C-alpha positions as CSV (number, residue, x, y, z in Angstrom):
1,M,15.1,-8.8,-9.3
2,T,12.0,-8.5,-11.2
3,L,9.3,-5.5,-10.4
4,H,6.3,-7.5,-9.4
5,K,8.9,-9.2,-6.7
6,V,9.4,-6.3,-5.2
7,A,5.7,-5.2,-5.1
8,V,4.9,-8.7,-3.7
9,F,7.1,-7.9,-0.4
10,I,5.2,-5.1,-0.1
11,F,1.7,-5.5,-0.4
12,S,2.6,-8.8,1.7
13,M,2.7,-6.9,4.6
14,V,-0.9,-5.5,5.0
15,S,-1.9,-6.5,9.0
16,L,-4.6,-9.1,8.0
17,C,-1.1,-11.4,7.3
18,L,0.7,-10.3,10.4
19,T,1.1,-12.6,13.4
20,T,1.6,-9.5,15.7
21,S,-0.8,-7.0,15.4
22,L,0.4,-3.3,16.1
23,S,-3.0,-2.3,15.8
24,A,-3.6,-4.0,19.3
25,Q,-0.8,-1.4,21.1
26,T,-2.1,2.0,22.2
27,P,-2.7,3.8,19.2
28,P,-0.6,6.8,18.1
29,T,-1.0,10.1,18.9
30,L,-1.8,11.8,15.5
31,N,-1.8,15.4,14.9
32,N,-3.1,17.5,11.6
33,D,-3.5,20.6,11.4
34,P,-6.4,21.8,9.5
35,G,-5.3,25.8,9.2
36,R,-2.8,25.0,6.9
37,G,-5.1,24.5,4.5
38,N,-4.0,21.6,1.7
39,V,-0.3,21.3,2.0
40,T,1.4,19.5,-1.4
41,V,4.6,17.4,-0.9
42,P,6.5,16.4,-4.0
43,F,7.2,12.6,-4.4
44,A,9.7,10.7,-6.2
45,L,7.7,7.7,-8.5
46,L,10.1,4.6,-8.7
47,R,9.4,1.6,-11.2
48,G,6.4,3.9,-12.5
49,Y,4.4,3.1,-9.5
50,L,6.3,3.1,-5.9
51,I,5.8,6.4,-4.4
52,V,9.0,7.9,-2.4
53,I,8.4,10.6,0.1
54,E,10.6,12.3,2.8
55,A,10.1,12.6,6.2
56,D,11.3,13.4,9.1
57,V,11.5,10.1,11.5
58,G,12.4,11.1,14.9
59,T,15.4,13.4,15.2
60,L,16.5,12.4,11.7
61,S,15.2,14.7,8.4
62,G,14.7,13.6,4.8
63,R,14.1,10.4,5.6
64,R,13.2,8.0,2.2
65,L,9.7,6.9,2.9
66,I,7.2,4.5,0.7
67,V,3.8,5.6,0.6
68,D,1.9,2.2,1.3
69,T,-1.6,2.0,1.7
70,G,-1.9,-1.6,1.3
71,T,0.0,-1.7,5.0
72,T,-1.2,-0.5,8.4
73,S,1.9,-0.6,10.3
74,T,4.6,1.8,9.8
75,V,7.9,-0.1,8.8
76,L,11.2,1.1,9.9
77,D,14.5,0.0,8.6
78,R,17.1,-1.5,10.9
79,S,19.9,1.2,10.5
80,V,17.3,4.1,10.9
81,A,16.6,2.2,14.2
82,R,19.9,2.1,15.4
83,Q,20.6,5.8,14.3
84,L,17.4,6.5,16.6
85,G,18.6,4.2,19.6
86,L,15.2,2.5,19.4
87,G,15.0,-0.8,21.1
88,G,12.3,-3.1,20.9
89,R,10.6,-6.8,20.9
90,E,11.3,-10.0,18.9
91,S,8.5,-10.6,16.8
92,R,7.2,-12.6,13.9
93,L,5.6,-11.5,10.3
94,T,3.0,-13.8,8.7
95,L,3.5,-12.9,5.4
96,L,1.7,-14.4,1.8
97,N,4.2,-16.8,1.6
98,G,6.7,-17.2,4.2
99,D,7.8,-16.0,7.4
100,E,10.0,-13.0,8.4
101,R,11.5,-12.1,11.9
102,V,11.6,-8.5,12.6
103,K,11.4,-6.2,15.7
104,T,8.7,-4.2,17.4
105,S,9.7,-1.0,18.9
106,I,7.8,3.0,19.5
107,L,8.7,5.8,17.5
108,S,9.2,8.7,19.1
109,G,7.5,10.7,16.3
110,L,7.2,10.9,12.6
111,T,6.3,14.1,10.8
112,L,4.6,13.8,7.0
113,G,3.1,17.0,5.5
114,P,0.9,18.3,7.4
115,I,0.9,15.0,9.6
116,T,2.5,14.4,12.9
117,A,2.3,11.0,14.7
118,R,3.7,10.5,18.0
119,S,4.2,7.6,20.2
120,L,4.1,5.5,16.7
121,P,4.4,1.7,17.5
122,V,6.5,0.1,14.2
123,F,8.2,-3.2,12.8
124,V,11.5,-2.7,12.2
125,A,12.9,-4.9,9.4
126,D,16.0,-5.4,7.0
127,L,14.7,-2.8,4.1
128,S,18.4,-3.0,2.1
129,F,16.4,-5.6,0.0
130,F,14.4,-2.2,-1.5
131,T,17.8,0.4,-1.5
132,R,19.6,-2.7,-3.7
133,E,16.0,-3.6,-6.0
134,L,15.2,-0.1,-6.7
135,G,18.6,2.3,-6.7
136,T,18.0,4.3,-4.0
137,R,18.2,4.4,-0.1
138,I,14.4,3.6,1.6
139,D,14.4,4.5,5.3
140,G,11.3,2.8,5.8
141,I,7.3,2.5,4.7
142,V,4.7,4.5,5.7
143,G,1.2,3.1,6.2
144,L,-2.4,4.2,6.8
145,D,-1.7,4.3,11.0
146,V,-0.1,7.8,9.2
147,L,-1.6,8.9,6.5
148,R,-5.0,8.1,7.9
149,A,-5.2,11.2,9.9
150,S,-5.5,13.6,6.6
151,S,-7.7,13.1,3.4
152,F,-5.1,13.1,0.8
153,T,-5.0,13.1,-3.2
154,I,-2.0,11.4,-5.0
155,D,-1.6,13.3,-8.5
156,Y,0.6,11.2,-10.6
157,G,0.9,13.5,-13.0
158,A,2.2,16.4,-10.9
159,R,3.9,13.5,-8.5
160,E,2.4,15.5,-5.7
161,I,0.6,14.5,-2.6
162,I,-2.1,16.8,-1.6
163,F,-3.0,16.5,1.9
164,G,-6.9,17.9,2.7
165,P,-10.3,18.0,1.8
166,V,-11.1,16.4,-1.3
167,Q,-13.4,17.3,-4.0
168,S,-16.3,14.8,-5.1
169,S,-16.3,13.8,-8.3
170,P,-18.6,11.7,-10.4
171,A,-16.1,8.7,-10.1
172,A,-16.5,8.5,-6.5
173,V,-16.6,5.0,-4.8
174,P,-17.6,4.5,-1.8
175,F,-15.4,2.3,0.9
176,E,-16.4,-1.2,1.7
177,S,-13.9,-1.0,4.6
178,G,-12.0,2.3,5.9
179,P,-8.5,2.5,7.9
180,P,-6.9,0.4,8.7
181,L,-7.5,-1.0,5.5
182,V,-9.2,0.6,2.4
183,T,-11.2,-1.7,-0.1
184,V,-13.7,-1.1,-2.6
185,T,-15.8,-3.0,-4.9
186,M,-14.6,-3.6,-8.9
187,K,-16.3,-5.2,-11.1
188,I,-14.1,-7.5,-13.1
189,E,-15.3,-9.0,-16.1
190,G,-18.9,-8.4,-14.4
191,R,-18.4,-9.7,-11.1
192,P,-18.0,-8.0,-7.9
193,L,-14.4,-8.5,-6.2
194,R,-13.5,-6.8,-3.0
195,L,-10.3,-5.5,-3.1
196,L,-7.7,-3.9,-1.3
197,V,-6.6,-0.4,-2.3
198,D,-3.0,-0.4,-2.6
199,T,-0.2,2.4,-3.9
200,G,2.3,0.1,-3.0
201,A,1.5,-3.1,-5.7
202,S,2.3,-3.1,-9.2
203,G,-0.8,-3.5,-10.5
204,L,-4.0,-5.8,-10.5
205,L,-2.9,-9.1,-7.8
206,L,-5.9,-11.1,-7.6
207,F,-6.6,-14.1,-5.1
208,P,-8.1,-17.7,-6.2
209,G,-11.4,-18.0,-4.7
210,D,-14.5,-17.8,-6.6
211,Q,-13.1,-17.5,-10.1
212,R,-16.0,-17.1,-12.4
213,W,-14.6,-14.2,-13.6
214,A,-11.7,-16.3,-15.0
215,E,-14.4,-17.5,-17.7
216,R,-13.8,-14.6,-19.7
217,A,-10.5,-14.0,-19.0
218,A,-7.6,-15.3,-21.2
219,I,-4.7,-16.8,-19.7
220,V,-1.3,-15.7,-21.1
221,G,1.3,-17.7,-18.7
222,E,2.6,-18.7,-15.1
223,H,5.6,-17.3,-13.4
224,A,7.3,-18.5,-10.4
225,S,9.2,-15.3,-8.4
226,T,11.0,-15.2,-5.5
227,T,10.7,-12.7,-2.4
228,I,12.6,-12.6,1.1
229,S,10.3,-15.2,2.6
230,G,10.5,-17.7,0.4
231,S,8.7,-18.6,-3.3
232,F,5.0,-18.1,-4.6
233,T,3.5,-18.8,-8.0
234,R,1.7,-15.8,-10.0
235,E,-0.8,-16.3,-13.4
236,E,-1.0,-13.4,-15.8
237,V,-4.2,-13.6,-17.1
238,E,-5.6,-10.9,-19.6
239,L,-8.4,-9.3,-18.8
240,S,-11.3,-7.3,-21.0
241,D,-13.8,-5.8,-18.7
242,M,-13.3,-3.8,-15.4
243,Q,-15.6,-1.0,-14.0
244,L,-14.9,1.0,-10.9
245,G,-17.9,2.6,-10.2
246,G,-19.4,4.4,-13.3
247,L,-15.6,4.4,-14.1
248,R,-14.9,1.6,-17.2
249,M,-11.3,0.9,-17.6
250,P,-9.7,-0.8,-20.6
251,G,-8.6,-4.2,-21.2
252,H,-5.9,-4.7,-19.0
253,T,-3.4,-7.3,-17.4
254,A,-3.6,-9.4,-14.0
255,Y,-2.0,-11.5,-12.0
256,V,-3.7,-14.4,-10.2
257,V,-1.3,-14.8,-6.5
258,W,-1.5,-17.8,-4.6
259,A,-1.2,-17.0,-0.9
260,R,-0.5,-20.0,2.2
261,K,-4.3,-21.1,3.3
262,E,-3.3,-19.4,7.2
263,T,-2.7,-16.0,5.4
264,T,-5.4,-15.5,3.1
265,P,-7.3,-12.2,3.7
266,D,-10.6,-11.3,3.6
267,F,-10.5,-9.6,0.2
268,Q,-10.2,-10.5,-3.4
269,G,-6.8,-9.1,-4.2
270,L,-5.3,-5.7,-4.5
271,M,-5.7,-2.4,-6.6
272,G,-2.5,-1.0,-7.4
273,T,-3.2,2.4,-8.2
274,G,0.4,3.6,-9.5
275,A,-0.1,1.2,-12.5
276,M,-3.4,0.4,-13.0
277,G,-3.7,3.7,-15.7
278,L,-4.9,6.3,-12.7
279,K,-3.9,10.6,-13.4
280,E,-5.1,10.7,-10.1
281,V,-6.9,8.8,-7.0
282,A,-8.0,10.5,-3.3
283,F,-8.7,9.0,-0.2
284,D,-11.4,10.9,1.3
285,F,-11.3,10.0,4.9
286,E,-14.4,12.7,5.8
287,H,-16.9,10.6,3.8
288,N,-15.3,7.4,3.3
289,R,-14.9,6.9,-0.3
290,L,-12.5,6.6,-3.0
291,E,-11.8,9.2,-6.0
292,V,-10.5,8.1,-9.0
293,K,-9.3,9.9,-12.6
294,M,-7.8,8.1,-15.5
295,R,-5.3,9.4,-17.6
296,K,-6.4,10.3,-20.8
């Protein structure tokens, strides 16, 4: 299984592709203790882009969660749900390339750094796929339903997340939309595209549509891949010009991904932060902007 297959399953869980939206349920209580100042939490970096962080889930401590800003609802592995005695009702996720049966439940509490979420609606699914392919135990995926409680900076070099106020920089980019999904505008080959900022994606993934940007892109090849919910096709392209705010990025490989018509979201692609040469990326929820720094 390639790292792109792992990434596509993660990003396909964004809420605009869900038949059942957990955001329609009673929202969780989110507590963030500003009196603690900035709180730094270390993380493991897998495959060069996937962030895995430890959190307390219910009565279980040290659970390993993927940090995925491209998902709006936290997901727990069914083995964790069994340990916690969570019930739930059957539901169905409509993903970009297929459907997946899951359960929905209410988690009593989740603590991540300075953030505590109580009465948190969650999906319960079989995430053993990640454990097998990544070679380490994965207990869940934490999304912006929890992370939005505090601004935070991801330092890929130091492998740390710093929760707390974000320092402004000349490279700040305003959110086109805020939580539950964060999107920004990036110019690709001179054309503005609205992209989901996704720490769970393995690179720059674009959806078909207005492809005038493709007139200047070089097609490298086409690949077929498979996830737990079916197969999909991705076309590899080489881009010569990308710009995020005032920050110009060097040429980059992107993948054009075809989704089923009924699941096409209202953004035009995914910006996988960990695989795009970014040293730091900061989600500033106080000022609704994204701060980025390139690796030197």
